[in-house]
Each structure stands twice: as structure tokens, then as C-alpha cells.
N, C-alpha and C positions, 0 to 999 in steps of 0.2 A: 697387428690387431686393428681391429674396424669398430670404432667407436656411431652407436647412431641417439640422437636424441629427440624426445616428442616434447612439445609442452604441453603445461597443463590448461586447466579454466582460465587461470590468469593470464595463462601465454599467449600475448592477443597478436604480437609482431615478433621478428627475431632482429638481433645483434644490438643490442644493449653498446650503452655507450658507457667509457671505462668510467673508475671510479671519480669521484667528486674530487677537488682539490680540497684541502685541509681550510679548513674552516675556523675563523675566529669569531668565536660570541664578543659582542656590546654589552657585559654585566657593571651593575652598577657597584660602588664601592663596599655597601654592605653583602650583592651577592660573593664579589671576591673575596672579602675577610671570609666568609662561611668556606669556601671550597676551602681557604687556607686555613682553618681549622681541623678539616677533616681528613682522614687517608681514602678512604670507602665509605662507600653508604650500603647500606645491609637491603636484599628484595627476595620477596617468598613468589615462588612462582607455580603453577600446575605440572606436577611431576608426571603427567600421560593424559597429554593434549595437540595429540599430530594432525595438523604436521604444523599448529600453530607454536606450539613447545615439550617440551619433558625433561627430566634428567634423567641424561642417559646409564648405566651399570658404573662409570667413575665418577658420575654425581655432578656432571658438566651438561648447563646449560644447554638445550637446540632445538633450532626452530625458527620459524621465519618471525617471531615474536623476542626468540634471543638474541637473532642476529640485528633485528631494527631496534633491540634495547643498547646493546654494546653499542650500535652507529651512535646512540642519541647518547649513550655516558662518555664514548671518545671525542666527540663535540663539544661536549659539557667538561668535559675534565678529569670524569668521577673514573672511580676505582668501584667495582661492583661486587660484593661478596653474598652468593644464592644460600640461603637460609632452608637446606633437603625439610622435605617434612612428606607422608607418604603420601598425601590427596590433597584434591584442592581445599577441602572445609578444613583440613591442618592449616593451610595456608592463611586461610580467614582468619582464625584462629589465632595465630601466629599473630600476624599483620593488627587484632583487633586488641592484642595486646602488648602492641607496640614493641618488638621484638625482630620488627621488620618494618626499615621505611619505604619502600617502596612492595606494591602490587603491579608484577611488572602487565599483565597484557587485558584487559578487561572494560565494559559499559560499566557507566555511571547511573546507581540506581538509588534511588531514594533512604535504603536501607544502608546502601554504602556510604550515603556522603555522613551517617550519623562521627563516624571516624577519618575518612579521609578526604583528602581534598585533589582536583583528579584536572590532568595536563589536558591539553587541544587533543584529539585523535590523532592518533599514530597510524590508523589503517582502517579503512571501513568496508563491512562485508554484506551481504544479505543472510537472515534468518529465510528459511523455505522450511515448508512441509514434508518431511516423508512420510511417504504410507507405502504399503508393497501394492506391486502393478496393479490386483484386482480389486484398492480403493477406489471409489470416487473423487472425483475433484473435490476438490475443500472450498468454496467458494467464501462461507460464512463460519467462524469455527464459533459461533454464539450458539449455531443450529445443534452441533454435535452434544447432544446430553447425553451425558452417561458415557461419553467414550472416553477410552484410553491413552495417557499422553505419557512416552518414557522422558524423562529430563533428569540430567544430572545433577544431583544436589546442593545448591549453594551455586546458582549460577543466576546471572541477571535474567533471564527466560524464566527460568523456575520461578520469580520471582513474582513476576510480571503475567507470566499464564495464571500463576494460582492466587492473584487478587482480580485481575480483567476477567478470567473465566471459572468461575467455581464451579460451573457443572459440570465441568471436567474432571476425570479422576486422573492423578497425578503419580507414576508408579517411579520413583525415586532409583536412580543409580548413581554408581561411584562414578564412572567413565561415559564419555561423548557415545565411545566404539561400545560400551553394553546399551545403552538407549538405543542404538541400530542395530542391534541383534537381538533385542526382545522383539521390535519391530518384524524384523528379518525372521526373524520364527513364528511369528504373529499371536506373541502373546502382548502386544500392547498392540493398538489401532495407529497410532503417529509418534513420531518425534521433530520437534522442533529444533534445527541446528544450524549452525553457518554452513552455506552453499559449499566454501574452501571444504572446510572440514571435512562436506559430506562426500563429496566427490571423489577426498582423498581416501577417509576409510571404505566405501562399498567399491573405490578401486581396489583395493587393496585386500578387500577382505573377499574381495570375488560376490559380490552381492546384487546380481546385475536383476532380481526380480523388485529389486527396491526405484521407485520413481519421489519425484518431485511433483508431490500432489495440491500446489499452492503456495499462497505469501502470505501473509499477518501485515497487514498497511503499518507502520509506526516504530515496525521490528525491529529493523536493520541492527549491524552492530556497528559503535561508532566505539574502537576499543580505543584505551588510554593508558596513561600509566596512572594508579592511583599510589598517592602519597600522603603522609601522615599528618590530622591537620594542625600538630605544631610544626611541621615545616615548610612554611609558603614560602623562605625563600629558595628550598630545592625545588619548590613547583616551578618555580618562576625562571630557575635556571633552565630548567628541562621546557619548559615550553621556548626557549628560544634556541637549543637547542634542535628539538622537532620543527621548527620553522624553516632549518636548512636542509632538514632531510626531503630529496628532490624525487619525482614520481620512475625516475628512472630507476634512482636507486632500489626502491619501493619495488618493482617489477622483478629487477637485479633480483631481492631477495628472495620475494615471494615465489621467481621462479627457480631459485636454487631448491625450493623442495617442493613443490608442487608437480615438476614434471617427472616423468616417467623416465628413467636415463639404463642403459642395457651398453654392459661392455660384450663382444662377443667376441668370438676367436673364428672356431671356423663354422658355428651352428646359426645359422642362419633364419634358420625353420621359427627360432625361439622369437628374432627379432619380429618373425611376421607374426606371430603367434600376438604375442605384447599390443603390437602397435594394431592389430584386429582387434584383440578386447581394449584397448585405448579408446580405440575412434566408437569403440559401439558405445559406449560410457555417456562420450563426447559428446557423440550424435542423441543419443538417447536425452542427455541434460538437456541440451538446444530445444530437440523436440517439444520438449514439457516446458520449459521454456515460453518459446514460440506460442506455444497453443494457453498458455495459463494467460498470454497477453491476449489473445483471442477472445481465451472467455471473459478477460478483461472489459474488452469493448465490448462484446456482450450482455455483460453487467450493464456498464453502462447507458446503453441503447435499452435495456426492460427497464433501467431507473429512470427513464426517462418516457418511459409507455406506461399508457393504462394497459393493462391485460386486458380487459374484459373488452377494451374497442377498438385498441389497435393506434388511437390517436396518441399526443401529444400528454401526459399528465399535469398533474397540479405543478409538479416543480420544474419541469420544462416549461410551464406556458408560461409561469414565473420571471424565467430568466430572459425568455420569447419578448415578453412585453418590458424589461426594463431595457431593453437592446432598441423598442420598438421606437419606447419614450424618449430615449435620448438621443435619438437619428433625427427626432420630431422636432423635438425642441432645440436641436441644434443647427438644422438645418429648415427651419419656419414651416414645416411641412404639415399637413392636416392631418389627424391618428383620432380612428374613432374605432367604437367596441362594442361588442353586439353578445350580449348575452341572453340564455335562453333555456328555457326548463317543459319537460314535456307533461303533457294538461293531463291532470288524475292519472298520474302514472303509480300510484299505491293500488287503484282500483285495478289495472293489471294488473300487478302481485296478487290480488287478493283472492279476482275473477280465474285467473287462469294459469297462475302460479309464479315463482320468479326464475323459471327458466325462459318461458313465454317472456318476461320481464324484461330480460338478458338480451331475449331475441332482438325486441324492438328496441332498445338500448344500441345494438351494434347496427340496426337499419337506419336509424337516426343517423347513427354516427356515418354509415356510409352516404346518406345526402346532404353530411355538410359538408364531409369530401370535394363531391361531387357538384359542389356548387361555388364554392372557396375559385375566388381572381387569384393570379400572379401572383401578390404578395403576403395574403389572407394566410394565417395559421389559425387552425380550430384546437381545442382540446376538450376533452371532461374538466367539466371543473368541481363536480365534484357530485353525487347522487346521481338525479335523472337530469343536471344541468351541466351547459357547454357553455363555453364562451371562445368566441371570435374575433382577434384583432385582424381590424380593418387598414393597415395601412394605408396613404396620399387619399385619404376619406374622409371625408369631410359627414357630418350628422345627418342632413339632406339624403345622401346619397347612399351611407351608411340605410337610413330606413328604409329607402328602396328596396336594398339586397337584402335586407333580412325579411321586407314583404315578400319577395320573391321564394323565401328558404319555404315558410308558412305557406304560398303555395304550394310547395315542388310536395311536401310532406301531408296538406290533404289530398292530394290525387297520388300518395304510394299506396300500393296494394300490399299492406304489411301481412307477415307470416299468423299472424294472432284474426285474420280474419275480421279484426274492426277496424273501422277509421280510427284514427289517431292525429292530435294537433299540435302544437308548440305556440308556446308565447316570447315576445321577445322582448327585451328593454335596449333601448341605444342609446351611449354619451357619446359626445366629441370633446375633446381635451382640448381646456381651456387653459388662459395664461395662468393661472393660481393652480392649475388640480397637479396635483402627486397621482401616482400609481393606485393610491386606496384612497383618491377623492372621489377618482374618476368610476374606477370598481364600486363604488356605494351610488354615483347616480345611476351608472345603467341598472345596478340591484333593484333601486328605488324606482324608475320607469318599468320593470318589468314585473314588481310586485302590483304597479297602476294598471299594467296590460292584465296582470289574471285577476284582481276586483275588479276591470270594468269587463269580464266576461272572458278573458281568455281566447284562445286562434287569434290573437293580435299583436300588434307594434307598438308601444309607446316609444317615443322618444325624450330624453330629457334636455330641456336647455335653459333651463336655472344658470345653466353658463354659460355665455359665449364665448367664441374663441375672439382674441381681441388682437 
């Protein structure tokens, strides 16, 4: 009989190490006394949450969480007694009533802090947005007003989504599989579930029209053991046992439940079909993860760019300004800034319309970029104002540079058919200057240039470099 083994999303390499040597914990006298007084500890679990955990037909606890919990209990010298329940909500009720000392595998939340204390994380896993293939990529959940999200009731994700995104319409389900089924059938727009669980369920149910549509920042799972707050010694004992679990052991346990395992006699076609199906799921997941990464990179660029002019925006300029300031101070080098304002810009909007005003803004932006020297940086500061950072440039040199910009603007043929000019304020970094004080001095110089008739450059020399 031939055997074929195909690793899942968590199977990143082949060839696991053998079982770890028996570990002895360094327990305090109080912890040893606590263990000596007890034969077992009771635990509530989720009876239907594969591949993490389930109760089989014989009432036995199975899955990644079950194996991890047994390993930790063995290291701690504990016997586990599973308290059966019909679903996760029922397990929460049992825990709140004190009828089980442990909850096996869950995230810490403010609501659960009311009756539980938590161990260190046992297992970390990303939560992802799952949608149908035709659903657009989700960049920001806040922008989805009225979208339906299927979520298993009593979970930390349901608690957080309900609190952080009240504009979403939550459809409560009893299980993760039901939440995914609603999305697959078009009865819900999205669900937000563990990547491991989603990949497992999609593969086993054959729902290959589902995809990873995004990820919510800060929603990664940090699965812990919840302990009744009346049992701090038990939590401390478990923490010491968790600290002995190695990455190799975690990977062995995960691979025990996530891979596709096929026993084949003579029908190798079935093996090939399953390999193809799994490969499609794996490649699809990797494709969407890669696409998500590229989208995030594009979002980062967009977050640093002014949409109208294509120049750096205020946030990007703040970052570059801080770096230029730090370098100028560290190496005792000159730094100047030029603040520019388009003259009579309101008149352009009033007489020719905002589309013409936008065109003038883009044309000015292009002129500014064409004037830059190697180390300069320019961005839209706000409205019709622009800021140029001029490293390795003293105030007098920056003034000459600003005059050249004004000349270029005067000579340019704008699409509006009207001549245009800019006013500029220049300031050089002084010994006592901060970013704010340097900006204030440049702004004051710009105000003086506009007050004195516009279409000119004024330099603030109230603080000379030391």
C-alpha cells in the first residue's frame, strides 16, 4: 500500500524533529502544593471548530488545540477533564458559572477579562477577510456601510467587529463552517476568520469560489488558555509549561491536522486529483496573500502622495522634514525651507471654476518638480501652498532658488490662458530652531511677501545660523 502526504498552509518545511525530552518545571512551593491537592482540572472547549478543536462522537477532544492543551497539561503534571457542551456559547456559559476551570483556546478580550485570566499565547494565526471571487478587495472595513458579515456568536472577532465597526450588519452563526457557507451561498458579503481554519474548511467543503479579500490590522489571533480568575496559581503553572513548547512541536501538531493525507492502494488517480485540488487552494491563497501585500504597498504610496498633484502630501513631508532636520543637526550642515503660495488662487476658482484651479495646481506642481536639485524635496502643504525642503542650502542660496521658481512661474503658459505668479517665504535652520519654529519663520516671510505686493521672495533672517 502506497502512502502520499501533502502539507497544508502551515507545512513550510519537511522533516520534523523527534519528540522533545521530558521536561521538569521549576515550580514554587505554593504551585507544588496546589498540584498535590488536585487530581484533575476541568476544561470547556468548542465542540465544532476544526481544525483547532472538536468533540468527536465518543466525546473525545481532538484537533490542534486539543493536542497543544494535552502537551501543556502533561508538562504541568495535570489531568484534564473535558466538560461537554453543545456549542461554544454553551461553553462560555459553563465557564462563567465556574463549572470548568479552563477554556481551551481563545483570544483575550475586555469582556472575557471579567471572569478569566489568561496564559501566554499558545498559537498565533492571522484573521483574514473571506469573500466570494467576484467581491472587490477590501482595504478599509470602515468604508463598507451596511455590508453583511457572518460571524460565529460568542467569538472575540464578533465582539470586536460589533464594537469597532457598528456600520456593518452582523449575521450570527453557530459555527465557522456556517459563516463560510453563508458567504459561499451569497447570503453574506464577508466573514472574518482564522486563515488556518478558513483554508481547512474551504478545502474540505470544496468552496473554491471563495478568496482572501483582505486583512484587518490588529485582528491577528493570539490563542491562549483562559483560566478562572480564582485560580492564579493554575495560570502560573500553565505559563511555565507553555514556555517549554518548542516551535518544532507546534509545527508537528499543526501538520498533524492541516495536511491532506491519502491512503491509496491501486487508484493513483484519486491521489493526483486531490493533489491538484489542494495545489489550486494553496496557490490561490498565496496569490491573494501576495496581492494583498502589493495592495498594501500601493496603499502606503497613496497614503504618502497628494492625489491631485502627485507630490508628497503633508504626512510624507512631515517625515522627510524630520529626517532632514536630524541630519542637519547631526552633521552641522545647513538646511533651508521655501514655502510658496499661488497668488490670487481664489480668483482662479471663482472666475474659471475649480477644474481650472485644479489644473493650475498640477501645472505649478510640475514646475516645482522640474526646478528641484538632487537633494531637494517638494510637497503640497495644503490648499494652494507648497513646501520645498532644501538640505545643504543656506538662506541666501535658498532665496536665489526661490527667485528662480518665481521666474519660471511668470514665464509659464498656463492652460487657463492667464498669467500666474507665486509668493515665497524662505527660512534657514538656526541653532535653536525646531521644525515648528522654522516653519513659523518661513510662513511669516511668506506673509510679508504677499503683504508687500506678491510675486516676490522674502527671507526671514531673524535667527542667523550659529
